[in-house]
C-alpha positions as CSV (number, residue, x, y, z in Angstrom):
1,M,-73.8,85.4,145.5
2,T,-75.7,88.9,145.5
3,A,-75.9,91.0,143.1
4,F,-74.6,94.5,142.8
5,D,-77.6,97.1,143.5
6,V,-75.8,100.7,143.6
7,T,-76.7,102.9,140.4
8,L,-75.5,105.9,138.8
9,S,-78.8,107.3,139.6
10,D,-78.6,106.3,143.4
11,I,-75.6,108.2,143.3
12,E,-76.8,111.3,141.9
13,A,-79.7,111.1,144.4
14,A,-77.0,111.0,147.1
15,R,-75.1,113.9,145.6
16,S,-78.3,116.0,145.7
17,R,-79.3,114.9,149.4
18,I,-75.9,115.6,151.0
19,A,-75.2,118.5,149.3
20,G,-74.0,121.5,151.5
21,R,-73.5,118.6,154.4
22,V,-70.3,117.7,153.2
23,R,-67.4,119.1,151.6
24,R,-66.5,119.0,147.7
25,T,-63.2,118.6,148.4
26,P,-60.2,119.7,145.8
27,A,-58.9,117.8,143.2
28,Y,-55.9,118.8,141.3
29,E,-52.6,117.7,139.1
30,S,-49.6,117.1,141.5
31,A,-46.8,118.0,139.2
32,D,-44.7,115.9,142.0
33,V,-46.3,112.9,141.9
34,S,-46.7,113.1,138.2
35,A,-42.6,113.1,138.1
36,R,-42.7,110.6,140.3
37,L,-45.0,108.0,138.6
38,G,-43.8,109.4,135.1
39,R,-47.3,109.9,134.4
40,R,-49.9,112.8,134.6
41,T,-51.3,112.5,137.9
42,A,-54.2,114.0,139.8
43,L,-55.0,113.8,143.3
44,K,-58.2,113.6,145.2
45,M,-58.0,115.6,148.1
46,E,-60.8,113.5,150.5
47,A,-58.5,113.9,153.5
48,L,-59.5,117.1,154.0
49,Q,-63.1,116.0,154.0
50,L,-65.0,117.2,157.8
51,A,-64.4,114.5,160.0
52,G,-61.3,113.4,158.2
53,S,-62.7,110.9,155.6
54,F,-64.8,110.0,152.7
55,K,-66.9,108.3,155.7
56,V,-69.0,111.4,156.3
57,R,-70.7,111.1,152.5
58,G,-72.4,108.1,153.0
59,V,-73.3,108.3,156.7
60,F,-75.3,111.9,155.7
61,N,-76.5,110.0,152.5
62,K,-77.7,106.8,154.8
63,V,-79.1,109.1,157.8
64,L,-80.8,111.8,155.6
65,T,-83.2,108.7,153.9
66,L,-84.4,107.9,157.4
67,S,-87.7,108.7,158.2
68,D,-87.8,111.0,161.5
69,E,-89.3,107.8,163.7
70,E,-86.1,106.1,162.5
71,R,-83.6,108.6,163.1
72,S,-85.2,108.9,167.2
73,R,-83.9,105.4,167.8
74,G,-80.8,106.2,167.8
75,L,-77.9,104.8,165.7
76,V,-75.5,102.3,166.1
77,T,-72.8,101.3,164.8
78,V,-69.3,99.3,164.4
79,S,-66.0,100.7,163.4
80,G,-62.2,101.4,164.9
81,G,-61.6,104.2,162.6
82,N,-63.3,106.4,160.2
83,H,-66.8,105.3,160.1
84,A,-67.0,105.6,163.6
85,I,-65.4,109.3,163.8
86,A,-67.9,110.0,161.0
87,V,-71.1,108.9,162.6
88,A,-70.2,110.5,165.4
89,R,-69.8,114.0,163.6
90,V,-73.1,113.1,161.6
91,A,-75.1,112.4,164.5
92,G,-73.8,115.8,166.6
93,T,-74.6,117.5,163.3
94,L,-78.6,116.3,163.0
95,G,-79.0,116.0,166.9
96,L,-79.1,112.5,167.0
97,D,-78.2,109.8,169.5
98,A,-75.2,107.6,168.9
99,L,-73.4,104.4,170.2
100,V,-69.9,103.3,168.5
101,L,-69.2,99.4,169.5
102,M,-65.2,99.9,168.7
103,P,-62.7,97.1,169.6
104,K,-60.2,97.4,172.3
105,T,-57.4,97.6,170.0
106,A,-59.0,100.8,168.4
107,A,-56.3,103.8,168.1
108,R,-56.5,106.3,171.1
109,F,-56.7,109.2,168.3
110,N,-59.7,107.4,167.3
111,I,-61.3,107.0,170.1
112,D,-61.3,110.4,171.3
113,L,-62.4,112.0,167.9
114,T,-65.2,109.8,168.2
115,T,-66.1,111.1,171.6
116,K,-65.1,114.6,171.1
117,F,-68.1,114.6,168.4
118,G,-70.5,113.4,170.5
119,A,-71.1,109.5,170.3
120,R,-71.0,107.0,173.2
121,V,-68.0,104.6,172.8
122,E,-68.6,100.9,174.1
123,L,-65.2,99.2,173.7
124,C,-65.3,95.2,172.8
125,D,-63.1,92.6,172.5
126,D,-62.6,92.3,168.4
127,A,-64.7,93.1,166.0
128,A,-66.7,90.0,165.8
129,E,-68.1,90.8,169.4
130,A,-68.7,94.7,168.2
131,F,-71.1,93.1,165.5
132,A,-72.7,90.4,167.5
133,K,-73.2,93.6,170.3
134,A,-74.9,95.3,167.4
135,E,-77.2,92.9,166.0
136,D,-78.5,92.7,170.1
137,Y,-78.7,96.7,170.0
138,Q,-80.8,96.6,166.5
139,R,-83.4,93.9,168.1
140,Q,-83.5,96.6,171.1
141,G,-84.7,99.5,168.1
142,R,-81.6,101.4,167.9
143,L,-80.7,101.6,163.9
144,F,-78.0,99.7,163.2
145,V,-75.6,101.9,160.3
146,H,-73.7,99.6,158.7
147,P,-69.5,100.5,158.2
148,Y,-70.2,99.4,154.8
149,D,-72.3,96.9,153.4
150,D,-75.5,99.3,152.9
151,P,-76.9,100.7,149.4
152,A,-77.2,104.3,150.7
153,I,-73.6,104.3,152.3
154,I,-72.2,102.9,148.8
155,A,-74.1,105.8,146.9
156,G,-72.5,108.4,149.2
157,H,-69.5,107.4,148.9
158,G,-70.1,107.1,145.2
159,T,-70.4,111.1,145.1
160,L,-66.8,111.0,145.3
161,G,-66.2,109.6,141.8
162,V,-68.3,111.9,140.3
163,E,-66.8,114.9,141.8
164,F,-63.2,113.6,140.5
165,L,-64.5,112.9,136.8
166,E,-66.0,116.4,136.4
167,D,-62.8,118.3,138.1
168,I,-59.8,115.7,136.1
169,P,-62.3,115.1,133.2
170,D,-59.3,113.0,131.0
171,L,-59.0,110.1,134.0
172,T,-57.6,106.7,132.6
173,H,-56.8,105.3,135.8
174,V,-57.8,105.3,138.9
175,F,-56.4,104.1,142.3
176,V,-58.8,103.5,145.6
177,S,-57.9,101.6,148.5
178,I,-60.3,98.7,149.7
179,G,-61.4,98.0,153.6
180,G,-64.8,96.4,153.7
181,G,-65.4,97.3,150.3
182,G,-68.3,99.9,150.4
183,F,-66.2,103.1,149.5
184,M,-64.2,101.2,146.2
185,S,-67.7,100.1,145.1
186,G,-69.3,103.1,145.3
187,V,-66.1,105.4,143.7
188,A,-65.8,102.6,141.2
189,A,-69.9,102.0,140.3
190,A,-69.2,106.2,139.4
191,L,-66.3,105.9,137.3
192,K,-67.2,103.3,135.7
193,A,-70.7,104.7,134.8
194,K,-69.9,107.5,133.7
195,R,-66.7,106.4,131.7
196,P,-66.9,102.8,130.9
197,S,-63.0,102.5,129.2
198,L,-61.9,104.0,132.8
199,T,-59.9,100.9,134.4
200,V,-59.8,101.3,138.6
201,Y,-57.1,99.4,140.9
202,G,-57.9,98.5,143.9
203,V,-55.5,98.5,146.9
204,E,-55.1,96.4,150.1
205,P,-52.2,96.1,152.6
206,T,-50.9,92.8,152.8
207,G,-51.9,92.7,156.4
208,A,-55.4,93.7,156.0
209,Q,-56.6,91.8,152.3
210,T,-59.5,91.4,152.9
211,M,-60.9,91.4,149.5
212,T,-58.3,89.3,147.9
213,E,-59.3,86.8,150.1
214,A,-62.5,86.8,149.7
215,L,-61.9,86.5,145.7
216,K,-59.8,84.0,145.9
217,A,-62.6,82.1,148.3
218,D,-65.3,83.4,146.0
219,Q,-67.4,84.5,149.0
220,P,-66.8,86.9,152.3
221,V,-64.0,85.1,154.7
222,T,-63.4,86.5,157.7
223,I,-59.8,87.5,158.5
224,R,-57.7,88.5,161.3
225,P,-55.9,92.0,160.2
226,T,-52.4,93.1,161.0
227,S,-51.6,95.8,159.0
228,I,-50.6,99.3,160.8
229,A,-53.3,100.8,158.2
230,R,-56.2,100.3,160.7
231,T,-59.0,102.1,158.9
232,L,-58.5,99.4,155.9
233,A,-58.5,96.6,158.8
234,A,-62.5,95.6,158.3
235,P,-62.6,91.3,159.3
236,F,-64.4,90.8,156.2
237,A,-66.0,92.0,152.7
238,T,-69.8,91.3,151.8
239,H,-71.3,90.0,148.9
240,R,-72.5,93.1,147.7
241,T,-68.5,94.3,148.1
242,V,-67.3,91.3,146.6
243,A,-69.6,91.6,143.4
244,A,-68.5,95.0,142.9
245,A,-65.0,94.1,142.8
246,K,-65.1,91.6,140.2
247,L,-67.7,94.0,138.3
248,F,-65.3,97.0,138.4
249,L,-61.6,96.3,139.3
250,K,-58.7,95.5,136.9
251,E,-57.5,94.2,140.2
252,I,-56.0,94.3,143.7
253,L,-52.3,95.4,144.0
254,L,-50.9,94.3,147.5
255,V,-48.7,96.6,149.6
256,D,-46.2,96.3,152.3
257,D,-47.0,98.6,155.6
258,E,-42.9,99.6,155.4
259,P,-42.8,101.4,152.6
260,V,-46.5,103.0,153.1
261,I,-45.4,104.4,155.9
262,A,-42.5,106.1,153.8
263,D,-45.1,107.5,151.5
264,V,-47.1,109.2,154.4
265,S,-44.0,111.1,155.0
266,W,-43.2,111.8,151.6
267,L,-46.9,112.8,151.0
268,L,-46.7,115.2,153.5
269,Q,-43.5,116.9,152.7
270,T,-44.4,117.0,149.2
271,E,-47.9,117.7,149.0
272,K,-48.4,119.3,152.3
273,L,-50.9,117.1,153.1
274,L,-51.4,114.8,156.3
275,C,-52.6,111.4,154.8
276,E,-53.2,108.3,157.0
277,P,-51.7,104.8,155.6
278,A,-55.3,103.7,154.2
279,A,-54.7,106.6,151.7
280,A,-51.0,106.6,151.3
281,C,-51.4,103.2,150.3
282,V,-52.9,104.4,146.7
283,L,-49.1,106.2,146.1
284,T,-47.2,103.0,146.8
285,A,-49.2,101.0,144.7
286,A,-49.5,102.9,141.7
287,E,-45.4,103.0,141.5
288,T,-45.6,99.6,141.3
289,V,-48.1,99.6,137.8
290,A,-47.4,103.3,136.4
291,P,-44.5,102.1,134.3
292,S,-46.3,99.9,132.8
293,L,-49.3,102.6,131.3
294,P,-48.9,103.9,128.3
295,D,-47.3,107.1,128.3
296,D,-51.0,109.7,127.8
297,S,-52.2,107.7,130.6
298,V,-53.6,110.1,133.0
299,I,-53.7,108.5,136.7
300,G,-56.3,109.2,139.5
301,L,-55.0,109.1,143.2
302,V,-58.0,108.8,146.0
303,L,-56.3,110.2,149.3
304,C,-59.4,109.0,151.0
305,G,-58.6,110.1,155.0
306,S,-56.2,112.0,157.4
307,N,-56.9,110.4,160.5
308,L,-53.6,110.0,162.1
309,S,-52.2,111.0,165.2
310,L,-48.5,111.9,164.6
311,E,-47.3,109.9,167.6
312,D,-48.3,107.2,165.6
313,L,-46.4,108.4,163.0
314,D,-43.2,109.3,164.5
315,A,-43.5,105.3,166.3
316,W,-44.0,103.7,162.8
317,R,-41.2,105.9,161.2
318,R,-38.6,104.8,164.8
319,R,-39.8,101.3,164.0
320,S,-39.0,100.8,160.3
321,A,-35.7,103.0,160.4
């Protein structure tokens, strides 16, 4: 099993590298969420990040570590969601050529945003075909920017954890969603390095429990995600992210799609923030655990992204009504 190889110094270096390139998103205590959970609760509003999610943190850090010669070859990546949008945004900002391989099941909203930011999109039958094609393009000379299994990507994501603790220094329990595990790995690494006593929970939808299955098998396994939380629909975790889960997480909480959809609407109504299901799921999960936490706990919810079309939200709400 691969050891986890991202340190706090890597994350601090990433923070300096991407400074001025990404937003330092706000974090604040929410009276309404605190009342609902029965514990002081703070929200990290990463849904307000450039390109709609945390992903630009890791992508900027990765690309800015490359030489001019490496960048000139062009980028290739695999993603049906936020990573695709972030690679397109970063490449467009830096004047780079980017090719994104997306599964045909990707949301039209995500495809349109990716092309809007300037990347070329090639649709594939599924994620497995997309990863295979990415390897072909890499052999042809393009630089493959992995969506989550890359120390530079993970270190970039970890900058969010440093910010959250700076703004809410008495956090005791933080909830982070998991797709392939790169985001969780970086954020948890930062939080636990800064405060070893802090407890971190991972959150997965029952229809995309990639990390849960990997931990059961003690190695990455391939799944076929079915959850509406498409941006958490990684087909597999990796040895690196599994190692991080073992090292940093107290446990992984599983949530069903229906209450997550309800919490997307609740957060929009209550906090005036549009969150995708991958973000709202941490609220759903926290509600199951909060009553068992000490009364003086300070809960942190990382609201990781906002790339959700209102048409999809309307359709999900009608279906679950």
